[in-house]
Every structure is written in structure tokens, then in C-alpha cells.
N, C-alpha and C positions, 0 to 999 in steps of 0.2 A: 757414156762416151766421154773420154777425157778431152780437155780443151784442145790439145794438139791434134787430135783426130779430126777436128773441124778444118784443118788446113787444106788448101787445094793440092798439096804435094805431101808425100810422106815425111814425117819427122821422126827420126830413129828414137826408140825408147831410151837410149843412152844420152840423148841431148840434154844439156843443161838448160833448165828453165828459170827465168827470172821475171818477176812482175815489177814494173816501174811506174811511178807517177811522174809524168813529164809536165810540161807547161800547160796545165789545164786538161790533160787527158791521160788515160792509162795505156800502157803498152806492155805486152808480154813478148819476151825475146828468148828464143831457143838458139843455142850454139852447139856445133859439133864438128869434129874433124873427119875428113874422108878423102882418100886418094890424093893427098898432098894439098888439099884445099881446106879452108875454114869456112863453114856454112853458118849463116845467120838468118833465121826465119823470124819475122816480127809480125804480130798482130797489134793493131792499135784502134782505139776509138776514133770517131771523127775528130780531127784536129780543129781547134776552135777558129783558126784563121784560114782553113782550106776553102778554096773556090772551085776546085775541079773534083777532087776526091772528097766528096761530102758524105761518106758512108764508112762504117768500120771496114777495115781492109787488112790484107796480108801482104807481105813482101818477102822475097827470098833473094839474098845476096851471097856471093862467095868470093873469098879472097885467097890468092896464092901469093905467099910471100916471095919478095925478090931477093936476089943475091947480087950485091954491087961490085964484086970483084972476081978474078979468076976466069979460066977458060969457059966455065959454065955460068957466067954472069947472066942475069935475067932481071927484067923489070917486074915490079909488083903488079899483079893483075887483080882488078876488082870488077865483078860482073853481077848483073841483076837478071833474074829469070823474067822474061817478057813474053807472055803468051805461051809459046812452045819452044823457046830457044834462049840461049844466054846472050846478053848484050853488054858492052862495056858501060860501067856506071857513068862515065863521062858523057856518053850519048843521052842518057836519061837526064842528067843535070843540064845539058844543053837545051833539051826539049823543055824542061821546067823553067830555065831562064827566059827562053823565047816566050813561053806562056805568060810568065810574070810581067814581061815587057809588052804584051799585047801583040806579038807578031808570030805566034805559033802557027804552024801548018796543021792540017788535019792529021798528018802522019804523026807529028809531035804529040798531039792530044791522044791519039790512039795508042801510042807507046806509053804514055803516062798512065792511061787507064789500064792497059794490059799488064803493067808492072805492079798494079795495086788491085788485085782481084777482090771483090766483095766478100766479106766474111759472113759465115752463117750465124756466128755469135754476134749479138748487138752490144753485149756488155760482159764484163767479167763475172764468173759464177760468184754468187754471194753479194754482189754489189747492187 
């Protein structure tokens, strides 16, 4: 089984994969275009400073570029897959800010956990 097959959603075989060493943890990032969106699926080890997501997890984001002029002008959209639907990234960042300031609601915490499903892989192959 390839690493991408452990993701909670399909990652196309044409997706570009990249292994990165971040600030004290490994991350694997897959990117691909589809239907006018740019998708990014990320797996990462537990981040050293995490207080809520204390396990290796996945996250899926998508971005639709904006167009700032003309009759078909449109804002850039960035969304995260949360549970079973897309949610604006701004809503997730708001929940994270509330959590970090000690005033998160149970809904905020549920959103943050649903946006970071636990990974079957605990570490990179060969590490």
C-alpha cells in the first residue's frame, strides 16, 4: 500500500508528492488541480507544540484563485474538508484562535478535530 492510500479521501495518482521537514516534525504534501480548484492534502506527524491534535493526522484544503477585475471578478476561496463538507478556512482559523485563547466552544473543538482526521500511518516509511 502506498502512503497516499492511507489518506481518508482519494488522492489521485497524478498528484505531486513532497516530503518536508518542518519545525520538529515531518510532513507529506500532495497537490493536484481539479475542476478549477487546487487541492492540497497533507499528512503530518504530531507537531511538537500541539495541545489538541496530539496525533499524526491528515488535512485536505482546496483553493480557487480569484479574479480581481472585469465582469466576472471573484474573490479567492480557500476551504478545508471538515467531516463530510467543505468549510471556509477562515472559520477553522477562528476556531483555532478561540481555542488558543481559552474560549473555544465545543463546536470549535469538534470542527478542529474533524478537520484533522487521525492518520493510520504513525511515521514516514523508512523513518
